[in-house]
C-alpha positions in Angstrom: -8.5 14.6 -6.9 -9.8 16.9 -4.0 -8.4 20.7 -4.1 -7.3 22.5 -0.9 -10.8 24.3 -0.9 -13.0 21.0 -0.9 -10.6 19.5 1.9 -11.4 22.2 4.0 -15.3 21.2 4.2 -13.8 18.3 6.4 -12.9 18.4 10.1 -11.7 14.9 10.0 -9.8 12.0 8.2 -10.4 8.2 8.3 -7.1 6.4 6.9 -8.2 2.9 5.7 -5.7 0.1 5.3 -5.4 -2.9 2.6 -8.5 -4.0 1.8 -7.9 -6.7 -0.7 -11.1 -7.6 -1.6 -12.9 -7.9 1.7 -16.2 -6.0 0.5 -18.6 -6.7 3.2 -15.9 -6.3 5.7 -15.2 -2.5 4.6 -19.0 -1.7 4.9 -18.6 -3.0 8.4 -15.6 -0.3 9.0 -17.3 2.5 7.1 -20.6 1.9 9.1 -18.8 1.9 12.4 -17.1 5.2 11.4 -20.2 6.8 11.1 -20.1 6.5 7.1 -23.8 6.0 5.6 -25.0 4.9 1.8 -26.3 7.6 0.4 -27.7 7.9 -3.5 -25.0 4.7 -3.7 -22.0 6.5 -2.3 -21.0 5.9 1.1 -20.2 9.3 2.6 -19.6 10.9 6.1 -21.4 14.2 7.0 -17.8 15.6 8.2 -15.3 13.3 7.4 -13.2 12.2 4.1 -12.0 8.5 3.9 -8.4 8.4 2.7 -7.5 4.7 1.4 -3.7 3.4 1.3 -4.2 1.6 -1.5 -4.3 -2.5 -2.2 -7.9 -3.1 -3.1 -7.5 -5.8 -5.0 -6.1 -9.3 -5.5 -6.9 -12.3 -3.0 -10.2 -11.5 -1.7 -13.7 -12.5 -2.1 -15.8 -9.6 -3.3 -13.2 -7.3 -5.1 -15.3 -5.8 -7.7 -17.6 -4.6 -4.9 -15.0 -3.4 -3.2 -13.5 -1.7 -5.7 -16.8 0.0 -6.9 -17.4 1.4 -2.9 -13.9 2.6 -3.5 -14.2 4.2 -6.8 -17.6 5.8 -6.1 -16.5 7.5 -3.0 -14.0 8.9 -4.9 -15.5 10.0 -8.0 -17.9 12.0 -5.7 -15.4 13.2 -3.5 -16.2 11.3 -0.2 -12.9 9.5 -0.3 -9.7 9.7 -1.9 -6.9 6.9 -2.8 -3.1 6.6 -3.5 -1.4 3.8 -5.3 -0.7 0.5 -3.6 1.8 -2.4 -5.4 -1.2 -4.6 -6.5 -2.8 -1.6 -8.5 0.5 -0.8 -10.2 1.4 -4.5 -10.5 -2.3 -4.7 -11.9 -1.3 -1.6 -14.4 2.2 -3.3 -15.3 0.6 -6.9 -16.1 -2.1 -5.6 -18.2 0.4 -3.1 -20.5 1.6 -4.3 -23.6 5.7 -3.8 -22.9 6.9 -1.5 -25.9 9.0 -3.3 -28.7 12.4 -2.0 -27.2 11.4 -4.3 -24.2 12.2 -7.2 -26.3 12.7 -10.2 -23.3 8.7 -9.7 -22.5 5.4 -9.3 -23.7 3.6 -7.0 -21.0 5.7 -4.8 -18.8 5.1 -6.9 -15.8 5.8 -10.5 -16.8 3.2 -13.1 -16.5 4.9 -16.1 -14.8 3.8 -18.4 -12.4 4.1 -15.8 -9.5 2.7 -12.5 -10.9 0.0 -15.1 -12.4 -1.1 -16.5 -8.9 -0.8 -12.9 -7.4 -3.3 -11.5 -9.8 -5.7 -14.7 -10.7 -8.4 -14.1 -8.1 -9.1 -10.2 -9.6 -9.3 -11.8 -12.7 -11.4 -14.8 -12.2 -14.3 -12.1 -10.6 -13.3 -9.5 -13.5 -13.7 -12.4 -16.3 -17.3 -11.7 -17.0 -16.7 -7.7 -16.9 -14.2 -7.1 -19.1 -15.2 -3.6 -19.6 -15.3 -2.7 -16.0 -12.1 -4.2 -15.8 -10.4 -1.8 -18.1 -12.4 1.5 -16.6 -10.7 0.7 -13.3 -7.0 0.1 -14.6 -7.0 3.6 -16.4 -8.5 4.9 -12.7 -5.7 3.2 -11.4 -3.3 4.9 -13.4 -4.5 8.5 -12.0 -4.1 7.8 -8.4 -1.6 9.5 -6.8 1.4 8.0 -5.5 1.8 9.9 -2.1 -0.3 13.0 -0.4 0.7 15.3 1.6 -2.2 17.0 3.5 -1.5 20.1 6.0 -0.8 17.9 9.2 -0.7 14.3 7.9 1.5 12.3 5.1 -0.2 9.0 3.3 2.3 6.9 1.1 1.6 2.9 0.4 4.9 1.3 1.6 7.7 4.0 2.4 8.2 8.1 2.4 11.7 8.5 0.7 12.2 12.2 1.3 15.0 12.6 -0.8 12.9 10.5 -3.5 9.9 12.5 -3.5 11.8 15.7 -3.1 13.3 14.8 -6.8 10.4 13.4 -8.0 8.1 16.8 -7.3 10.9 18.8 -8.9 11.1 17.0 -11.6 7.4 16.6 -12.8 5.3 18.6 -10.8 2.7 16.0 -9.5 1.9 13.1 -6.9 0.7 11.3 -10.2 2.5 9.2 -12.9 2.1 8.7 -16.5 2.5 6.0 -19.0 6.3 7.1 -19.9 6.9 6.7 -16.2 5.5 3.5 -15.5 7.0 1.8 -19.2 10.2 3.2 -17.5 10.2 2.1 -14.1 10.5 -1.7 -15.3 14.1 -0.9 -14.8 14.1 -1.1 -11.3 17.6 0.8 -11.2 16.4 3.6 -13.1 14.9 6.7 -11.0 11.4 5.5 -12.3 11.7 2.1 -11.3 13.1 3.4 -7.5 10.5 5.5 -6.8 7.7 3.2 -7.6 9.7 0.3 -6.1 10.5 2.2 -2.8 6.8 4.6 -1.9 5.2 1.0 -3.4 7.1 -1.7 -1.5 9.1 -0.2 0.7 13.2 -0.8 2.1 14.9 -4.0 2.0 18.2 -5.6 2.2 19.7 -8.4 0.1 20.0 -11.5 2.6 23.9 -12.5 3.0 26.1 -15.3 1.7 23.2 -16.2 -1.2 20.7 -17.5 1.2 17.2 -17.4 0.4 14.0 -17.9 2.6 11.3 -19.7 1.9 7.8 -17.8 2.8 4.8 -19.7 4.6 3.5 -20.0 1.2 6.0 -21.3 -0.8 7.8 -18.1 -1.9 11.1 -17.9 -2.5 12.7 -14.9 -1.2 16.7 -13.2 -1.5 15.5 -9.9 0.4 13.9 -8.8 3.8 11.5 -5.6 4.4 13.2 -3.1 6.6 11.9 -0.5 8.6 12.5 3.0 7.9 12.1 4.4 11.2 14.9 2.7 13.2 17.4 5.0 14.4 20.4 3.8 15.4 20.3 -0.5 14.3 23.1 -2.4 15.2 21.9 -5.8 13.5 19.5 -7.2 11.3 17.0 -8.1 14.3 16.6 -4.4 14.5 15.5 -3.3 11.1 13.6 -6.6 9.8 9.4 -5.4 9.2 8.1 -8.5 7.9 5.2 -11.1 8.4 8.1 -14.1 7.8 10.7 -13.9 10.2 14.4 -14.3 9.7 16.5 -17.2 10.3 17.5 -17.5 14.0 21.4 -17.4 12.8 20.8 -14.0 10.9 18.9 -12.2 13.8 21.9 -11.0 15.5 24.0 -10.8 12.2 25.5 -7.3 12.4 24.8 -4.7 9.8 27.5 -3.7 7.7 28.3 -0.2 6.6 27.1 -0.8 3.2 24.0 -2.0 4.1 23.6 0.7 7.1 24.0 3.4 3.9 21.0 1.9 2.1 18.6 1.8 5.1 16.1 5.4 5.2 15.5 7.0 8.4 12.2 8.8 9.2 12.6 11.3 12.1 10.2 12.3 14.6 10.4 15.5 13.9 8.7 14.8 10.5 4.7 14.8 10.1 2.2 11.9 11.0 2.7 9.7 8.9 0.3 6.6 7.5 1.2 3.2 5.7 -0.6 -0.1 4.7 1.5 -2.8 2.9 3.2 -4.9 5.8 0.5 -7.5 7.0 0.7 -6.5 10.8 -1.1 -8.8 13.5 -2.5 -8.2 17.0 -4.1 -5.1 18.3 -3.7 -2.3 15.9 -1.3 0.8 17.5 1.4 3.3 16.3 4.8 2.1 15.5 6.0 5.1 17.0 4.5 8.8 17.9 4.4 9.9 14.3 4.2 6.8 11.7 1.1 4.3 11.8 0.9 1.2 9.3 -2.9 0.0 8.5 -2.3 -3.0 7.1 -3.6 -5.7 9.8 -4.1 -8.2 7.5 -7.6 -8.5 6.5 -7.3 -11.1 3.8 -5.4 -12.9 6.0 -8.5 -13.3 8.7 -7.3 -10.7 10.6 -8.5 -6.7 11.0 -9.4 -4.2 8.7 -8.3 -0.9 10.5 -8.6 2.6 10.3 -7.0 5.6 12.2 -9.1 8.7 12.7 -7.2 11.7 12.2 -8.3 15.1 13.8 -4.8 16.7 13.5 -2.8 15.4 16.7 1.2 15.9 16.4 1.0 12.7 18.3 -0.8 10.0 17.2 -2.8 8.1 19.7 -3.6 4.7 20.7 -7.2 5.2 21.3 -7.6 6.9 17.7 -7.2 3.2 16.0 -10.5 1.7 14.9 -11.2 -1.9 13.3 -13.5 -4.8 12.2 -12.8 -8.0 12.2 -13.0 -10.1 8.7 -16.1 -12.2 8.6 -15.1 -16.0 8.0 -16.7 -16.0 4.4 -14.8 -13.5 3.0 -11.0 -15.2 3.9 -9.0 -16.2 1.4 -5.5 -17.8 2.0 -2.9 -14.8 0.4 -0.4 -15.3 -1.6 3.0 -13.3 -1.2 3.7 -10.0 -2.5 
């Protein structure tokens, strides 16, 4: 990981959203941003690429995308944080210890999990050594990075959890024991991994279930962590699949409001991925931007060109559309 002295070499940062195996599109975006391939590594003479995680799964060129990002990181041309898909891959491939008697692997090999990682596994089938090496690299990825002027995390910046984590562990990375303990979502480890890589959510009322467009059933819905005075479900829902109309105006209970986070406008600019946005990239708020614009859903691979500004500017977003041959119908998170 780059230290402060190495960061001072760069005059700006290009923060890049979820790639999900769209390697050709990533090359197009890097080229548009002024990066050039030198001795096999994509680099910019003055800027650092910052990847928000979720390089793997779903797309047609996962191995190639990983090679690009990994090589950039290894040669200090980029840095990357852990996404929920890298975390999921670690769990899927890690045998469970004996005391976890209800499973063979940390992430159970059930139908849904098998579907999510199927494309990645297929593309690495003839390259098991490479896959093992990438899994080892995933374990070294930081969960979040706080730069001098901005922050990055895959899904949600929870100030309280991050402060406690740094106080107890003194690092923004995780070790094997932490990952094993995170299997229990009610544990501190589970809360950290769930909140930072998957975001915030609320349970649907009255045992309701939402069936997403790909057929996956959900009992929770994703929520904003920047809504200051939310009143109804409509004020906080933040996901591609809409809530049923009869729930949109449902008032939030006091217990539900207590579960919500609030990232205020006084905090540093924050960049996240994860949320499958569509349309023209723009800030969520003056100090929050999501850069996941559904690349593998035949959307856009987006970046923000950050140069130290305290308020984010719409004109500093850059993107390329995913070429039709790179499109794959994704599975739900």
